C-alpha positions as MATLAB code, in Angstrom:
seq = 'MPAVPPPSRRRQRPPARGPKAAPPARPEPAATPRSAPATATRRTERLLNLLIALLSTRSRLTKEQLRSAVPQYSECATDEAFDRMFERDKEEL';
ca = [
      54.732    0.525  -23.777;
      50.771    1.148  -24.585;
      49.993    4.521  -25.773;
      48.099    6.481  -23.442;
      45.143    8.100  -25.033;
      45.103   12.151  -24.920;
      43.294   13.469  -22.574;
      40.116   14.624  -24.120;
      39.570   10.950  -24.676;
      39.734    9.519  -21.029;
      37.216    8.125  -19.317;
      36.387   10.409  -16.143;
      34.994    9.154  -12.831;
      32.263   11.659  -11.359;
      33.637   13.484   -9.094;
      33.445   11.396   -5.302;
      30.174   12.346   -3.000;
      29.403   12.094    0.435;
      27.122    9.690    1.441;
      23.565    9.673    0.001;
      21.134   11.790    1.703;
      17.930   10.199    3.129;
      14.819   10.783    0.902;
      12.648   13.665    2.518;
       9.892   12.477    4.523;
       6.307   12.689    2.996;
       4.437   15.191    5.029;
       1.224   13.491    6.818;
      -2.436   14.865    5.405;
      -3.275   17.322    8.115;
      -7.412   17.195    7.342;
      -7.684   13.455    7.302;
      -7.169   11.896   10.584;
      -7.686    8.081    9.280;
      -6.316    6.735    5.764;
      -8.922    6.957    2.827;
      -9.696    3.193    2.433;
      -9.884    2.494    5.905;
     -12.709    5.111    6.246;
     -14.258    4.105    3.105;
     -14.334    0.391    4.852;
     -16.513    1.996    7.973;
     -18.530    3.972    5.379;
     -19.440    0.935    3.387;
     -20.169   -1.317    6.775;
     -21.935    1.378    8.018;
     -24.503    1.698    5.303;
     -24.531   -2.103    5.374;
     -25.729   -1.818    8.489;
     -28.258    0.560    7.879;
     -29.507   -1.318    4.881;
     -29.786   -4.687    7.085;
     -31.712   -2.714    9.752;
     -34.330   -1.165    7.248;
     -34.732   -4.721    5.265;
     -34.958   -6.487    8.685;
     -38.235   -4.581    9.735;
     -41.703   -4.601    8.630;
     -43.084   -1.522    9.726;
     -41.035    2.018    9.938;
     -38.305    3.075   12.189;
     -37.347    6.257   13.714;
     -34.125    7.918   13.615;
     -33.767    6.716   17.229;
     -34.648    2.951   17.010;
     -31.970    3.070   13.576;
     -29.434    5.039   16.048;
     -29.621    2.162   18.456;
     -29.659   -0.643   15.545;
     -26.935    0.250   13.813;
     -23.497    0.409   16.120;
     -21.455    3.255   14.337;
     -24.728    5.494   14.959;
     -24.367    5.179   18.463;
     -20.673    6.143   18.459;
     -21.653    9.615   17.308;
     -20.906   12.576   20.476;
     -23.541   14.572   19.607;
     -26.946   14.299   17.821;
     -25.745   17.043   15.280;
     -23.109   14.507   14.231;
     -25.743   11.744   14.228;
     -28.090   13.587   12.188;
     -25.427   14.654    9.576;
     -24.245   11.164    9.120;
     -27.854    9.907    8.758;
     -28.895   12.190    6.254;
     -25.137   11.227    4.293;
     -26.116    7.764    3.960;
     -29.971    8.629    3.220;
     -28.231   10.593    0.206;
     -26.083    7.202   -0.589;
     -28.997    4.961    0.010;
];
């Protein structure tokens, strides 16, 4: 009959556990309604549209002409929102 190792040398199994709990859900960012890559893509497209509008004319354009030429500017709900967006874009360019 084979010898049984002493209790201190026996291989012990870890205690049985119940079913694994699902990992906690990651909270959605509250301050950002869109994902960052989508927002960056929209900004890049808007800047390119602004640049195309500026380079496609030989004369100066008013802000209202630019607002109608760049589709993303015409989507602005208010004049103040358009002004803020336009000023940010000027700084970026």
